[in-house]
C-alpha positions as a Markdown table, in Angstrom:
| # | Residue | x | y | z |
|---|---|---|---|---|
| 1 | Gly | -7.7 | -6.3 | -34.2 |
| 2 | Ala | -5.5 | -9.2 | -33.5 |
| 3 | Leu | -5.8 | -13.3 | -33.8 |
| 4 | Ser | -4.4 | -15.2 | -31.1 |
| 5 | Phe | -3.9 | -19.1 | -31.0 |
| 6 | Ser | -2.9 | -21.0 | -27.7 |
| 7 | Val | -3.9 | -23.6 | -25.8 |
| 8 | Pro | -7.0 | -23.3 | -23.6 |
| 9 | Ser | -6.4 | -23.0 | -19.9 |
| 10 | Glu | -7.8 | -24.8 | -17.4 |
| 11 | Arg | -9.7 | -23.0 | -14.5 |
| 12 | Ala | -7.9 | -25.3 | -12.1 |
| 13 | Ala | -4.4 | -24.1 | -13.3 |
| 14 | Trp | -5.3 | -20.3 | -12.9 |
| 15 | Thr | -3.4 | -18.4 | -10.3 |
| 16 | Tyr | -2.7 | -14.9 | -9.4 |
| 17 | Thr | 0.8 | -13.5 | -8.0 |
| 18 | Pro | 0.4 | -10.4 | -5.9 |
| 19 | Leu | 3.0 | -7.6 | -7.1 |
| 20 | Thr | 4.4 | -7.7 | -3.7 |
| 21 | Glu | 5.5 | -11.1 | -4.1 |
| 22 | Phe | 6.5 | -11.1 | -7.7 |
| 23 | Tyr | 8.7 | -7.8 | -7.1 |
| 24 | Lys | 9.6 | -8.7 | -3.6 |
| 25 | Ile | 8.6 | -5.5 | -2.2 |
| 26 | Lys | 6.3 | -5.1 | 0.9 |
| 27 | Asp | 4.8 | -1.9 | 0.1 |
| 28 | Pro | 1.9 | -2.2 | -2.8 |
| 29 | Glu | 2.7 | 1.2 | -4.0 |
| 30 | Ala | 6.0 | 0.9 | -4.2 |
| 31 | Ala | 5.7 | -2.8 | -5.8 |
| 32 | Leu | 3.0 | -1.2 | -8.4 |
| 33 | Glu | 5.8 | 1.8 | -9.2 |
| 34 | Arg | 8.3 | -1.0 | -9.9 |
| 35 | His | 5.7 | -2.7 | -12.2 |
| 36 | Phe | 5.7 | 0.7 | -14.3 |
| 37 | Glu | 9.5 | 0.5 | -14.5 |
| 38 | Asp | 9.5 | -3.0 | -15.7 |
| 39 | Leu | 7.1 | -2.2 | -18.4 |
| 40 | Gly | 9.5 | -0.4 | -20.1 |
| 41 | Glu | 12.3 | -3.2 | -19.9 |
| 42 | Arg | 10.2 | -5.9 | -20.8 |
| 43 | Pro | 6.3 | -4.9 | -22.2 |
| 44 | Phe | 3.8 | -7.2 | -20.9 |
| 45 | Leu | 6.3 | -9.2 | -18.7 |
| 46 | Ala | 7.7 | -10.8 | -21.9 |
| 47 | Gly | 9.4 | -14.0 | -21.0 |
| 48 | Glu | 7.9 | -14.5 | -17.6 |
| 49 | Glu | 6.7 | -18.1 | -17.1 |
| 50 | Gly | 3.0 | -18.6 | -17.2 |
| 51 | Val | 2.1 | -14.9 | -18.3 |
| 52 | Arg | 0.4 | -14.2 | -21.6 |
| 53 | Leu | -1.0 | -10.6 | -22.0 |
| 54 | Ser | -1.6 | -8.7 | -25.2 |
| 55 | Leu | -3.6 | -5.1 | -25.1 |
| 56 | Ala | -3.7 | -3.0 | -28.3 |
| 57 | Gly | -2.5 | 0.5 | -28.4 |
| 58 | Gly | 0.8 | 2.5 | -28.5 |
| 59 | Gln | 1.1 | 3.5 | -24.9 |
| 60 | Lys | 2.8 | 1.3 | -22.1 |
| 61 | Lys | 0.0 | -0.7 | -20.3 |
| 62 | Ser | -0.8 | -3.6 | -18.2 |
| 63 | Ala | -3.5 | -5.9 | -17.3 |
| 64 | Leu | -3.9 | -7.1 | -13.7 |
| 65 | Ala | -6.1 | -8.4 | -11.4 |
| 66 | Val | -8.0 | -7.2 | -8.1 |
| 67 | Leu | -7.9 | -9.5 | -5.6 |
| 68 | Asp | -10.0 | -9.4 | -2.4 |
| 69 | Arg | -8.8 | -10.0 | 1.2 |
| 70 | Thr | -9.5 | -13.8 | 0.6 |
| 71 | Gly | -7.3 | -13.7 | -2.5 |
| 72 | Ala | -10.2 | -14.2 | -5.0 |
| 73 | Pro | -10.2 | -12.2 | -8.1 |
| 74 | Val | -13.1 | -9.5 | -8.1 |
| 75 | Leu | -14.3 | -7.3 | -10.8 |
| 76 | Arg | -13.9 | -4.0 | -9.5 |
| 77 | Leu | -11.6 | -0.9 | -9.2 |
| 78 | Pro | -9.2 | -1.6 | -6.5 |
| 79 | Ala | -10.6 | -0.7 | -3.0 |
| 80 | Glu | -8.8 | -0.3 | 0.5 |
| 81 | Gly | -7.4 | -3.7 | 1.3 |
| 82 | Asp | -7.2 | -5.3 | -2.2 |
| 83 | Val | -4.0 | -6.8 | -3.8 |
| 84 | Leu | -3.0 | -6.1 | -7.1 |
| 85 | Ala | -1.8 | -9.4 | -8.9 |
| 86 | Ile | 0.0 | -10.7 | -12.3 |
| 87 | Pro | -2.7 | -13.3 | -13.6 |
| 88 | Arg | -0.8 | -16.4 | -14.6 |
| 89 | Asn | -1.9 | -19.8 | -16.7 |
| 90 | Gly | -4.6 | -18.1 | -18.7 |
| 91 | Ala | -6.2 | -16.6 | -15.7 |
| 92 | Pro | -8.1 | -13.4 | -16.5 |
| 93 | Ser | -7.4 | -10.0 | -15.4 |
| 94 | Thr | -9.9 | -7.6 | -14.2 |
| 95 | Ile | -8.3 | -4.1 | -14.7 |
| 96 | Ile | -6.1 | -2.3 | -17.3 |
| 97 | Leu | -3.2 | 0.2 | -16.1 |
| 98 | Lys | -1.7 | 2.6 | -18.2 |
| 99 | Pro | 0.8 | 4.7 | -16.2 |
| 100 | Asp | 1.7 | 8.2 | -16.6 |
| 101 | Asn | 4.2 | 9.5 | -19.0 |
| 102 | Pro | 6.7 | 11.9 | -18.3 |
| 103 | Val | 6.4 | 13.5 | -21.8 |
| 104 | Leu | 2.8 | 14.0 | -21.2 |
| 105 | Pro | 2.4 | 15.1 | -17.9 |
| 106 | Gly | -1.1 | 14.8 | -16.6 |
| 107 | Ile | -2.1 | 12.2 | -19.0 |
| 108 | Ala | -3.6 | 9.8 | -16.6 |
| 109 | Glu | -5.8 | 12.4 | -14.7 |
| 110 | Asn | -6.8 | 14.0 | -18.2 |
| 111 | Glu | -8.1 | 10.6 | -19.5 |
| 112 | Thr | -9.8 | 9.6 | -16.3 |
| 113 | Tyr | -11.7 | 13.0 | -16.5 |
| 114 | Cys | -12.7 | 12.5 | -20.2 |
| 115 | Leu | -14.2 | 9.3 | -19.4 |
| 116 | Thr | -15.8 | 11.0 | -16.3 |
| 117 | Leu | -17.3 | 13.8 | -18.5 |
| 118 | Ala | -18.3 | 11.4 | -21.4 |
| 119 | Gly | -20.3 | 9.3 | -18.7 |
| 120 | Ala | -21.8 | 12.4 | -17.3 |
| 121 | Ile | -23.4 | 13.4 | -20.7 |
| 122 | Gly | -24.7 | 9.7 | -21.0 |
| 123 | Ile | -22.1 | 7.7 | -23.2 |
| 124 | Thr | -21.4 | 4.3 | -21.9 |
| 125 | Val | -17.6 | 4.3 | -20.8 |
| 126 | Ala | -15.8 | 2.0 | -18.4 |
| 127 | Glu | -15.3 | 2.5 | -14.8 |
| 128 | Ala | -12.0 | 4.4 | -14.3 |
| 129 | Thr | -9.8 | 6.0 | -11.7 |
| 130 | Val | -6.5 | 7.5 | -11.1 |
| 131 | Leu | -4.3 | 5.3 | -9.1 |
| 132 | Pro | -1.2 | 6.3 | -7.1 |
| 133 | Ala | 1.8 | 4.3 | -7.3 |
| 134 | Gly | 4.8 | 5.9 | -5.1 |
| 135 | Thr | 6.0 | 8.8 | -7.1 |
| 136 | Arg | 3.8 | 7.7 | -10.1 |
| 137 | Lys | 0.2 | 7.7 | -11.1 |
| 138 | Ala | -1.7 | 5.5 | -13.5 |
| 139 | Ile | -5.3 | 5.5 | -15.1 |
| 140 | Cys | -7.0 | 2.4 | -13.7 |
| 141 | Val | -9.8 | 1.3 | -15.8 |
| 142 | Leu | -12.1 | -1.7 | -15.2 |
| 143 | Arg | -12.2 | -4.2 | -17.6 |
| 144 | Tyr | -15.6 | -4.3 | -19.6 |
| 145 | Asp | -14.9 | -7.7 | -21.4 |
| 146 | Arg | -15.5 | -9.4 | -17.9 |
| 147 | Arg | -18.1 | -10.6 | -16.2 |
| 148 | Thr | -19.1 | -12.9 | -13.2 |
| 149 | Asn | -21.4 | -15.7 | -13.5 |
| 150 | Arg | -24.1 | -17.0 | -11.2 |
| 151 | Arg | -21.6 | -18.6 | -9.0 |
| 152 | Gly | -19.2 | -15.7 | -8.6 |
| 153 | Ala | -16.7 | -17.0 | -11.0 |
| 154 | Leu | -15.0 | -14.5 | -13.2 |
| 155 | Gln | -15.5 | -15.0 | -17.0 |
| 156 | Arg | -13.9 | -13.6 | -20.1 |
| 157 | Val | -16.7 | -12.0 | -22.4 |
| 158 | His | -15.5 | -12.5 | -26.1 |
| 159 | Gln | -15.7 | -9.3 | -28.2 |
């Protein structure tokens, strides 16, 4: 586990930057592929203003938000017409992405298959899918430590 100290963020300050805008690439899959390349150069977008990410584990990964057609964050796996965005100023993410690894071909598909199989035999698992990104793929996992309140606002669930 980890302990993190920071200044609490105000919901009014939360913003989301679509990957297409951040990388100035119109094609969403190409922007996501560029994001995966960026993870090798600066994990968790280190040094980027307003971005604060922390995810355990040894593999490269990223926490993003799924935005619906109105630009609002939604707690679901990406669907047609949704936008992937970088959460800023304390805004919560909704998904975790782990890009494929050239040294371990098929890892995204294998991990998704294992989660699906575990769910099929009754083990509680997070929702996951394989997400294409140009020539790359990633396992996309819905954050289980998020929820929406009665007003539909996204909230973190502290573990």
